[in-house]
N, C-alpha and C positions, 0 to 999 in steps of 0.2 A: 412498531416499525412499518407495518403495512399502511396505516393511515398516513403517516409522515411521507412515505414513499409515494403513495397515490397523490397526495396533495402537492408535495414539492416537485415531483417529476412531471406532473401535469402542467403546473405553472412554469417550471423551468426545466424543460426536457434535457438541456445540456448540463445536467448536474450529476455528479458522482457523490453519493452519500457514503462517506468514509466511516468505517468502523474500526476501532482499535483492535489489534490482534496481539495475543500473548502466547508465550510458551510456558508450560507447567512441568515441573519435575516429574520424572517417571515414578518417583516414590509416592506420589499422591494418589490415594485410592479413589476419591471423589473429585471430579472436575468442578471448578467453581461455577455456581449458577447465578450469582449476582455480584455486584461491585464490592459489597462488604466481604464476601468470601474471597474474591480475587485480591482485594486490598490486603487482607490478612496474609495470604500466601506471598504476595509481592514483597511485603515488608519483612517477611521471614527469609526471603531469598529463594523461595520455592516457585515463584512465577516471575517472569521477566517480559519486557516488551519483546515483540518478535525480533529475533536475531540480535538481541542486545549483547550477547556474548560472542557474536560472530562478526557482524558488520553493523555496529551500533548506529553510525551516522546515516545509514541508508533507510532505516525504517522507523526511527523515532518520530513521534508526533509531539509537538510542544504542549506544555502546560498539563502534564500528566498529574501533578499534585492537585491542581484545581479540579481536574476531572474526577479524581478519586474522592475529593472532599465535597463535591456537589452532591446534595441529597438525591438519591435515586428515585425516579418516578416513571415506572414503566407504563403508566396509564397515559402519560403525556410526553412521549419521546419527541425530542426537538433537536434543532441544530445548535451546536455549541458555538461554532465559529467557521469562517471560511478560511481554508488553508491555501497558501500560495505554493504552487508547484515550482519549487526553487532548487531542488536537488535532483540531479540526473539519475541517481540510483534509487530514488524513492519508489516503492511499490505498494501504495495503499490498497487495502482490501475495501471493496465498495459494492454498493447496490446501485443499479442504473437501469435505464430502459434498454431494450434490445436494439436500439438505434445507434449504439456506440459503434465505432469502427470495428471491422473484422480484425482478428488477430493476424499480425504479419508473421507468417510461418517461415520466412526466410532466416530468422534468427535461430541459431543453434541452442540447444539446452545448456543452461548455466552461463550463457553470455547474453544477458539482457533480454532473454526470451519472454520474461514477464513484464519487464519495464517498458518494452516497446509500445504496448497498448496505452499505457499512461502517457507516454511521450506524445503519441498521436492525439490523445484527448486534450493534452495541453495545447498543442498546435491548433486544434479545432476550437479552442477557447472554452473548454469545459470548466465549470466551477467545482472545486473539491470541498465539500461541506462536511465537517466533522459532526457526527451524531453523538448526542449525550446518552449516557446510561446503557448503551449496548456495547458488547465486545464479543470477540471470538477468541477461543483458546484451543490449543492442541497440546497433546502430551509429548514431552521430549524437548530438551533445550539444546539447540545447535550451538557449538562452540568453535573456537579457533582451531581445535583439533580436526575439524572437518575441512579446513582450508586446503591441505595438500591434495586431497581427492578432487576438490573443486578445481583447483589450479591445473591438475592433470587433464581433466575434461576440457577445460578452457583452452589449454595448449593445443589439443587435437582439433579444436573447433575454430581456432583463430582465423584461418583463411576464409572460412564460410562467413564468419562474423564480419570481417573487413568488407567483404562484398555486400553483405546485407546492410550494414550501416551506411555505406556509400550510397546505395540505391535508396535507402530510406530517407536520408538527408536530402537527396535530390528531389524525391517525391514531395517531401514536406515543404521545401522551399518553393517548389512549383505550385503546389495546391494551396498553401497557407502562408504566403510571404508576409502577410500583415502581422502575424503572431510570432515571428522569429525572435524578436527582442524580448518577448515576455516569458519564454521558456528556457530552461537551462540547455547548455550545449550537450548534445547527445554523444555518448561514447561508452567505452568499457570501464 
């Protein structure tokens, strides 16, 4: 990954190298270290794409079956495809240069506080490039049973969010008017 990042980010500094992220059941003793181990857990239902049982449409990355079936080659990590930033709730995990925008801290926890950085990167015309053969995984699978607590937090933060999103949209339209039609409408 270091060689890919060095090469790709030097040539195209406005690139986010996207890495797939998974959640693994708490019952698993050893976390998966390669795609074969992850694939086995995935097809047993012991690993899922990030938040697949919580908010599926927001984090899924297309062509997972092709990614699993592509032979792993950690010696030559490369880019699988360029992904269009087309869903406002998408929060890809990525590697980038430290020249990405600073995080907008006006957004309250659990109301697009992670998504806002990706939104701004879209408006700055960043490329989101999916990396082959690499993934991240964490223990624990979030489910719809976590929604009531999330909604409770969001209810208490709604006024702050409404102000933050209004100011953010104004700033984006002022600073990057040329990319407005290329990015999804931002909101909750």
